[in-house]
N, C-alpha and C positions, 0 to 999 in steps of 0.2 A: 412518734408514729404519725404519719400524715392523716389528716381528716379533711372532709369536704370544705371546711372553712380555714384550712391551713394558710398562713400568710408568710410572705418573705418581704421584710422591710415595708410592711403595710400594703403590699400587693399580693393578691391571692396566688398561692403556689398550686399549680395543677398537676405537676409531676414531681415526685419526691423519691429519689433513689438513694439508698443507704448501703454502703459496704458491698456493692455489686462486684462479684468476682466470677469469671468464667475460665475454667481450666479444662482443656480438651483431653481425651484419653492419651494422646501422645505427649502430654506434659506441657503443651503450649498454653501459657497464661494470656488469654486474649483481653481480659479485663482484670484489673488489679485493685480491688477495694475502692471502687468509684462511688463518690458522693456527689449528687447533683440535684438542684432544685430549679425548676423552670416556672416562670411567672406567666400568669394569664395575660394574653394580648401582646406578648413580645415576640421578636424574631431573635432566636438564639442560634448562633453559628458555632458548630463544632468543627474545629480545625485539627488536622494532623496528617502525617505522611501515610502512604499506603501501608496497611497492616497495623495501624496504630490502635485499632479497636472501635472505630466509628460505626461501621456497619454491624458489628457484634452488639454494640450498645443498643442500636436501633432494633435489632432482631430480638433482644431480650425484652424490651418494652412492648414490642408488638406480638410477642408470644411465639416467635419462630426460633428462639434460642433459649434453652433451659439454663438458667444461672446455676453455678456451683454453690455460691453463697450470696447473701444479701437480700434486700427487699426492694420492691418497686410498688409505689402507690400512685395511681393515676386517678385524678378526680375523687380522691378519698378511697378508692377501691384497691385492695391488695390484688395485684395482677396474678398472683399464684393461686388465690382462693376464689376470686370473683372476676375471672378474666373476661367473661362475656360483657359485663357491665362496663369494664374499663375499655375494652377493645372497641365497643360500639361508638366511643367518642374519639377514636384515633384513626387517622388516615395515613397511608404510607404510599409514597411514590418511590419505588425501588430504583436502584442504580441500573439494573439490567432490564432491557426491554423484553417483556414476555407477554404474548397474546395468543389467542386463536386468530391467526392472521387472515382466515377466511371469513371471520365474523365482521359485521358492519360496525361502524363506530357507535351508532346509537344503541344497538342491541348489546354491545359489549359493556357500555357504561350502565345501561339498565340492569344487566345481569349483576354487576358489582353492587348496585343498590339493593337488589333482592337478596344478595348473600347476607346482608346485615338485618334482614327481616323488615326492611322498609317497604311500605306499600308503593305501588306504581304512582308516579307523579310526573306526567309528561311535561307540565309547565316548568317544574323545577329542573328536569332533565334538559329542556330547551335552554333555560337560563344558564346552566353550567356550560353547555356546548357553545352558546353564543359568547360567553365571557372568555372562552379559549379560542375563539375564531374557528370553531369546528362545526358550526351549524350547517354550513354549506357542504361539509364532508360527511354528514350524518349517515347517508346511505352508501358510502364508499366502504369497500372492504379494507381492512387495516393494512393488508399487504400492498395496497396501492399508494399508501401514504409515504411522505418523506420521513427521514429520521426525526426531524424536529416536530412534525405533526404527530408522529407516534408517541413522542414524549409528552405532548399535550394531552393525548388520549390517556396516558398513564395518570396524569394529574386529574383529568375528568373522572376517571374510575375511582381515584382516591377521595374525590369530593362528593361522590354520588350519594353517600349516606350522611352528608352534612356533618363531618367531624369537627370537633372543637380544637383538636390538636392535630397538626399535620406535619409528618416527617417528609423531608425532601432530601433524598440521598443522591448527591451529585446531580441535581436536576438539569444542569446545562452542559453536562459532559457530551462532547461531540457535536454540539450545535454551533452555528455560525454566530458572529458578533451581533448581528441585528436581532436574531432570535433570542440571544442571551438578554439583550436589553428589554425585549418584550416580556421575557420571563421575570425579570426584575420588577417591571411594572405590575405584572400579575400578582407576584408575591406581596407587594405593597398593598394592592387592592384587597387581597385576602386578609391581611392583617388589619386593614382599616375596617373590614367587615366583621372583625371579632375573632378571627382564627389565629390561634397561637401556632407559631412555626418553628420547627427545629430543622436547621439546614446544615448539611455537610457539603463541603466543596473543596476542590483543589485550587480554585481561583480566589486568591486572597482579596483581590479587588472587589469580588462579589460580596464577601463578608463585610468589607469596609463600607461598601455602598449601602447595605441593607440592615445589618445586624444591630440590635440594641446592646446585646451582651455577647461575649466571646468565651468559649472554652477551648483550651488547647490540650490535646491528648497525644501521648506517645507511649509505645510499648504497653498499652493497656492502662496506663496511669494518667489520671486527669491532673495536669500540671498546674492549671489555674483556671479560674472563672472570674471574669471582671467586666465591668462596663467598658464598651469599646473605646470611648474617648478617654476615659480614665486610664486605661491600659496604655494607650499611645502616649499620653502625657507623662505617665510614670516611667515607662521603659523606653520611650522614644529618644532619638538623638536629634540635635540641631547642628548642622554644619554650615558655617559662614565662611565664604572665600572672598578675601579682599584683594583686589588688584591694586598694588601700591603705585603711587606717583613716582617714587624713587626707591631703588632697591635698598634693603637693609642688610647689614653684615651680621647682625644679631638682634634678638628681640630686646627692646629697651627695658630697663629695670622697672619703669612705671607699668609695664604690661606683664610682668613676670608672674603675677598671681592667676592669670588666665590660661586655660588649656590651649596653647598656641603652638604652631610650628611654621617655619619658613620653607617655602618650596620655590622651584623655578628660579634658582639663582638669587633668592631674596626678593623677588618681585611680587610674590604672592604670599599673603599671610592667611593661614588656615586656622579657624576656631572649630573645635569639636566639643560640644557639651551634651549633657543628658539630663533627663528629668524635667520637672515642671519649671525649674528656675532658669533653664537655658535661654528662653526668649528674652527674659529680662536682663540676663547677663550679656547678651549680644548688644543690647542698647547701652548698657554701662560700658562695654568695651569700646563702642564707637566714641563715647565721650572721653574715655581715657586716651584713645588714640589721638583725638584732636588736641587734648591737653599736652600730650607728649610730642606734638608736632609731626605725627605720622599721618600723612595724607594718602587717600586712596581715590582711584578713579572709577571703580565699580565695586559692587557688592552683590554676591549671589548667595542666597540663603536656601538651604534644603532641610525640610523637616521630615522625620521618619514617617513612613506609611505603616499600616498594619502589617504589610508583608515584611518590612524591615524588622519589626518587632518579632514576628513569627520566626524568621530565620535566626535571629539572635537566640530565641528561646530553644529552638531545636539544637543549635550548636552547644549551648550551655548545658543541655540535658544529656548530651552524649557521654 
C-alpha cells in the first residue's frame, strides 16, 4: 500500500494504482487490472488508440469514474476514503472544452481556485494568466476566444489551485502546429517548476519530445511502462540502405550472418536489425563489406521513432 514516502527506484512515487478495473453495466471492461506508479517530477505519457481506456483511467484518479475493483493512492491518500485531500493536489485539463462561455477569463479561473477552497490571490492569478499569454485577454468573454486560447484557459483553470500533479488529456487536440509548440514549452516549464504531469496524446511525436516515461494501453490493459529511451533502444529497429557501386547477384558468404536483402536488381543492399545491438552491427557490417570487396556509394540509416515502436506494439497486441 502506498504511503506519503513511497518510492520507485529511489524517486518518490506520488500516484500508486493497483489492480484498477472498471466494468460498465453493459459489460464493457474499460480498465482491466491496471497497475501503475508515477514518480514525482516526471512527465509520463499514456499512449493508446481511441477507446483504449486513457480517459477512464484519468477519470478514476480524479474522482469522476467509480472503479469496479482496485485501489488508487495519490500522495499517500486513498482516493476512495480521503478523496478531498488527494484531489486538492490534482489538476485536470480535460479533452473536451467546457465553459460558461459568457464568463470572462479572469473570473472563470478565479472561480476554479475557489472551488478548491483556496483564498483569493490576485497576484498568483496574474502569474498564471501571464504564463499562458492570457493576461491581455483577462477581461474577454470566453466565447470570443479562439480554440487555442480556450484550451489555454482550461490549463489556467486546472492550475488555479496550484496542483502538484497535472493531468493533460489530449492538450493539443485541434490546435495548430505553432500553438502545439507553445504548449510543449509550457509543459516543460511546468515540470521545471515541480509539477508532475501525466499526458495523454494521439501525437506520438509529442510524447517523444517531452515524456520521461511511456505507458501503452490497449483494450483497458496496460501493455508496458518503460523509460522512453530504453523502450526505443529495446524495441526499435535500425534500417541501413547501401547503394552499391556494382550490382550483386547474391549476398556474399562473408555477409551471410547479417539480416540482409538485395533489392533494385542487386544495386541496393538493405540491412534490418533490432534492439540495442543494431547500431554496432551496422558498423561491423561496413567492415565486413570492405573485407569482402563489396563497395557502396551511399549509405542511408533510419532508426525507429517512438511512433514506429508504438505501431509495432499495437499490431503485436491484436
